[in-house]
DRENTORKOL-3810 file (N, C-alpha, C; in nm, 4 decimals):
REM DRENTORKOL-3810
@n.u->17.4425; n.v->-17.4946; n.w->16.8086; ca.u->17.4117; ca.v->-17.3546; ca.w->16.7863; c.u->17.4368; c.v->-17.2766; c.w->16.9152
@n.u->17.5080; n.v->-17.1676; n.w->16.9054; ca.u->17.5353; ca.v->-17.0857; ca.w->17.0237; c.u->17.4147; c.v->-17.0009; c.w->17.0588
@n.u->17.3937; n.v->-16.9859; n.w->17.1863; ca.u->17.2853; ca.v->-16.8991; ca.w->17.2305; c.u->17.3390; c.v->-16.7587; c.w->17.2518
@n.u->17.2591; n.v->-16.6598; n.w->17.2163; ca.u->17.2977; ca.v->-16.5212; ca.w->17.2392; c.u->17.3972; c.v->-16.4667; c.w->17.1388
@n.u->17.4251; n.v->-16.5421; n.w->17.0339; ca.u->17.5201; ca.v->-16.4965; ca.w->16.9335; c.u->17.4752; c.v->-16.3695; c.w->16.8636
@n.u->17.3463; n.v->-16.3598; n.w->16.8344; ca.u->17.2945; ca.v->-16.2407; ca.w->16.7675; c.u->17.3053; c.v->-16.1194; c.w->16.8574
@n.u->17.2954; n.v->-16.1402; n.w->16.9885; ca.u->17.3077; ca.v->-16.0269; ca.w->17.0807; c.u->17.4478; c.v->-15.9684; c.w->17.0762
@n.u->17.5471; n.v->-16.0544; n.w->17.0724; ca.u->17.6849; ca.v->-16.0050; ca.w->17.0652; c.u->17.7085; c.v->-15.9290; c.w->16.9354
@n.u->17.6546; n.v->-15.9824; n.w->16.8263; ca.u->17.6696; ca.v->-15.9128; ca.w->16.6976; c.u->17.5944; c.v->-15.7805; c.w->16.6997
@n.u->17.4760; n.v->-15.7778; n.w->16.7606; ca.u->17.3958; ca.v->-15.6558; ca.w->16.7659; c.u->17.4638; c.v->-15.5481; c.w->16.8495
@n.u->17.5369; n.v->-15.5889; n.w->16.9518; ca.u->17.6045; ca.v->-15.4905; ca.w->17.0361; c.u->17.7161; c.v->-15.4197; c.w->16.9609
@n.u->17.7738; n.v->-15.4824; n.w->16.8612; ca.u->17.8875; ca.v->-15.4263; ca.w->16.7895; c.u->17.8510; c.v->-15.3736; c.w->16.6512
@n.u->17.7247; n.v->-15.3411; n.w->16.6287; ca.u->17.6845; ca.v->-15.2984; ca.w->16.4947; c.u->17.6976; c.v->-15.1486; c.w->16.4715
@n.u->17.7401; n.v->-15.0720; n.w->16.5718; ca.u->17.7600; ca.v->-14.9293; ca.w->16.5548; c.u->17.6423; c.v->-14.8433; c.w->16.5955
@n.u->17.5249; n.v->-14.9038; n.w->16.6112; ca.u->17.4070; ca.v->-14.8232; ca.w->16.6448; c.u->17.4085; c.v->-14.7750; c.w->16.7891
@n.u->17.4731; n.v->-14.8465; n.w->16.8789; ca.u->17.4721; ca.v->-14.8052; ca.w->17.0194; c.u->17.5391; c.v->-14.6703; c.w->17.0386
@n.u->17.6311; n.v->-14.6328; n.w->16.9509; ca.u->17.6985; ca.v->-14.5037; ca.w->16.9626; c.u->17.6026; c.v->-14.3879; c.w->16.9400
@n.u->17.5011; n.v->-14.4060; n.w->16.8600; ca.u->17.4065; ca.v->-14.3004; ca.w->16.8271; c.u->17.2773; c.v->-14.3106; c.w->16.9083
@n.u->17.2720; n.v->-14.4004; n.w->17.0028; ca.u->17.1518; ca.v->-14.4133; ca.w->17.0836; c.u->17.0476; c.v->-14.5028; c.w->17.0210
@n.u->17.0833; n.v->-14.5819; n.w->16.9244; ca.u->16.9906; ca.v->-14.6771; ca.w->16.8657; c.u->16.9467; c.v->-14.6399; c.w->16.7259
@n.u->16.8744; n.v->-14.7315; n.w->16.6673; ca.u->16.8296; ca.v->-14.7178; ca.w->16.5290; c.u->16.7415; c.v->-14.5954; c.w->16.5085
@n.u->16.6431; n.v->-14.5755; n.w->16.5958; ca.u->16.5493; ca.v->-14.4655; ca.w->16.5763; c.u->16.6180; c.v->-14.3302; c.w->16.5867
@n.u->16.7121; n.v->-14.3160; n.w->16.6782; ca.u->16.7839; ca.v->-14.1892; ca.w->16.6906; c.u->16.8616; c.v->-14.1597; c.w->16.5628
@n.u->16.9244; n.v->-14.2608; n.w->16.5042; ca.u->16.9981; ca.v->-14.2423; ca.w->16.3792; c.u->16.9025; c.v->-14.2090; c.w->16.2651
@n.u->16.7880; n.v->-14.2735; n.w->16.2649; ca.u->16.6892; ca.v->-14.2483; ca.w->16.1604; c.u->16.6358; c.v->-14.1060; c.w->16.1698
@n.u->16.6046; n.v->-14.0611; n.w->16.2907; ca.u->16.5548; ca.v->-13.9249; ca.w->16.3104; c.u->16.6600; c.v->-13.8232; c.w->16.2676
@n.u->16.7845; n.v->-13.8471; n.w->16.3028; ca.u->16.8923; ca.v->-13.7563; ca.w->16.2639; c.u->16.9036; c.v->-13.7483; c.w->16.1115
@n.u->16.8953; n.v->-13.8617; n.w->16.0443; ca.u->16.9035; ca.v->-13.8640; ca.w->15.8983; c.u->16.7876; c.v->-13.7864; c.w->15.8365
@n.u->16.6671; n.v->-13.8055; n.w->15.8889; ca.u->16.5509; ca.v->-13.7356; ca.w->15.8352; c.u->16.5594; c.v->-13.5854; c.w->15.8592
@n.u->16.6115; n.v->-13.5440; n.w->15.9749; ca.u->16.6282; ca.v->-13.4012; ca.w->16.0026; c.u->16.7276; c.v->-13.3382; c.w->15.9054
@n.u->16.8379; n.v->-13.4068; n.w->15.8782; ca.u->16.9366; ca.v->-13.3560; ca.w->15.7823; c.u->16.8765; c.v->-13.3475; c.w->15.6423
@n.u->16.8000; n.v->-13.4483; n.w->15.6052; ca.u->16.7352; ca.v->-13.4495; ca.w->15.4741; c.u->16.6360; c.v->-13.3339; c.w->15.4635
@n.u->16.5597; n.v->-13.3099; n.w->15.5699; ca.u->16.4626; ca.v->-13.2007; ca.w->15.5696; c.u->16.5327; c.v->-13.0663; c.w->15.5565
@n.u->16.6425; n.v->-13.0488; n.w->15.6319; ca.u->16.7154; ca.v->-12.9214; ca.w->15.6249; c.u->16.7679; c.v->-12.8945; c.w->15.4843
@n.u->16.8234; n.v->-12.9952; n.w->15.4207; ca.u->16.8772; ca.v->-12.9744; ca.w->15.2856; c.u->16.7650; c.v->-12.9491; c.w->15.1848
@n.u->16.6529; n.v->-13.0202; n.w->15.1979; ca.u->16.5398; ca.v->-12.9982; ca.w->15.1076; c.u->16.4755; c.v->-12.8623; c.w->15.1314
@n.u->16.4663; n.v->-12.8197; n.w->15.2572; ca.u->16.4080; ca.v->-12.6896; ca.w->15.2887; c.u->16.4933; c.v->-12.5776; c.w->15.2304
@n.u->16.6248; n.v->-12.5936; n.w->15.2343; ca.u->16.7136; ca.v->-12.4920; ca.w->15.1770; c.u->16.6932; c.v->-12.4821; c.w->15.0258
@n.u->16.6766; n.v->-12.5946; n.w->14.9583; ca.u->16.6524; ca.v->-12.5934; ca.w->14.8137; c.u->16.5199; c.v->-12.5260; c.w->14.7806
@n.u->16.4167; n.v->-12.5530; n.w->14.8594; ca.u->16.2867; ca.v->-12.4919; ca.w->14.8347; c.u->16.2922; c.v->-12.3416; c.w->14.8574
@n.u->16.3659; n.v->-12.2990; n.w->14.9576; ca.u->16.3775; ca.v->-12.1566; ca.w->14.9874; c.u->16.4463; c.v->-12.0834; c.w->14.8728
@n.u->16.5462; n.v->-12.1473; n.w->14.8126; ca.u->16.6187; ca.v->-12.0878; ca.w->14.7007; c.u->16.5381; c.v->-12.0934; c.w->14.5710
@n.u->16.4327; n.v->-12.1725; n.w->14.5701; ca.u->16.3507; ca.v->-12.1861; ca.w->14.4505; c.u->16.4067; c.v->-12.2836; c.w->14.3489
@n.u->16.5001; n.v->-12.3671; n.w->14.3900; ca.u->16.5608; ca.v->-12.4622; ca.w->14.2976; c.u->16.5040; c.v->-12.6029; c.w->14.3125
@n.u->16.3998; n.v->-12.6186; n.w->14.3904; ca.u->16.3416; ca.v->-12.7508; ca.w->14.4115; c.u->16.2616; c.v->-12.7939; c.w->14.2883
@n.u->16.2518; n.v->-12.9218; n.w->14.2684; ca.u->16.1767; ca.v->-12.9772; ca.w->14.1567; c.u->16.0270; c.v->-12.9552; c.w->14.1777
@n.u->15.9547; n.v->-12.9331; n.w->14.0704; ca.u->15.8095; ca.v->-12.9137; ca.w->14.0768; c.u->15.7364; c.v->-13.0374; c.w->14.0251
@n.u->15.7998; n.v->-13.1525; n.w->14.0339; ca.u->15.7427; ca.v->-13.2745; ca.w->13.9773; c.u->15.6073; c.v->-13.3099; c.w->14.0402
@n.u->15.5866; n.v->-13.2785; n.w->14.1672; ca.u->15.4608; ca.v->-13.3104; ca.w->14.2335; c.u->15.3729; c.v->-13.1868; c.w->14.2523
@n.u->15.4013; n.v->-13.0810; n.w->14.1832; ca.u->15.3222; ca.v->-12.9588; ca.w->14.1940; c.u->15.1790; c.v->-12.9856; c.w->14.1484
@n.u->15.0833; n.v->-12.9531; n.w->14.2329; ca.u->14.9428; ca.v->-12.9718; ca.w->14.2000; c.u->14.8903; c.v->-13.1123; c.w->14.2228
@n.u->14.9713; n.v->-13.2016; n.w->14.2764; ca.u->14.9290; ca.v->-13.3396; ca.w->14.2997; c.u->14.8642; c.v->-13.3507; c.w->14.4374
@n.u->14.7489; n.v->-13.4150; n.w->14.4439; ca.u->14.6817; ca.v->-13.4433; ca.w->14.5704; c.u->14.6753; c.v->-13.5948; c.w->14.5864
@n.u->14.7071; n.v->-13.6432; n.w->14.7057; ca.u->14.7082; ca.v->-13.7869; ca.w->14.7319; c.u->14.6109; c.v->-13.8172; c.w->14.8445
@n.u->14.5220; n.v->-13.9116; n.w->14.8213; ca.u->14.4266; ca.v->-13.9548; ca.w->14.9224; c.u->14.4718; c.v->-14.0888; c.w->14.9783
@n.u->14.4799; n.v->-14.0990; n.w->15.1096; ca.u->14.5186; ca.v->-14.2237; ca.w->15.1759; c.u->14.4023; c.v->-14.2678; c.w->15.2629
@n.u->14.3507; n.v->-14.3877; n.w->15.2374; ca.u->14.2361; ca.v->-14.4350; ca.w->15.3136; c.u->14.2746; c.v->-14.5260; c.w->15.4295
@n.u->14.4020; n.v->-14.5568; n.w->15.4431; ca.u->14.4460; ca.v->-14.6409; ca.w->15.5533; c.u->14.4509; c.v->-14.7888; c.w->15.5199
@n.u->14.3963; n.v->-14.8301; n.w->15.4081; ca.u->14.3988; ca.v->-14.9708; ca.w->15.3690; c.u->14.5357; c.v->-15.0056; c.w->15.3133
@n.u->14.5981; n.v->-15.1083; n.w->15.3704; ca.u->14.7314; ca.v->-15.1460; ca.w->15.3248; c.u->14.7325; c.v->-15.2804; c.w->15.2546
@n.u->14.6191; n.v->-15.3479; n.w->15.2516; ca.u->14.5951; ca.v->-15.4754; ca.w->15.1900; c.u->14.7051; c.v->-15.5415; c.w->15.1303
END
């Protein structure tokens, strides 16, 4: 078994160009938020969760 093989593969996975996984994830979420915010502003957003309240107690069991 070669040592460090996963490191070589990880270096060439494309994420280093964007500054890592979290930077790419944040960028994706910002784009998603912008597109959803535009839909809500136009009034074309879905009302499927209108009036729904969700309680989270922190238990993930």
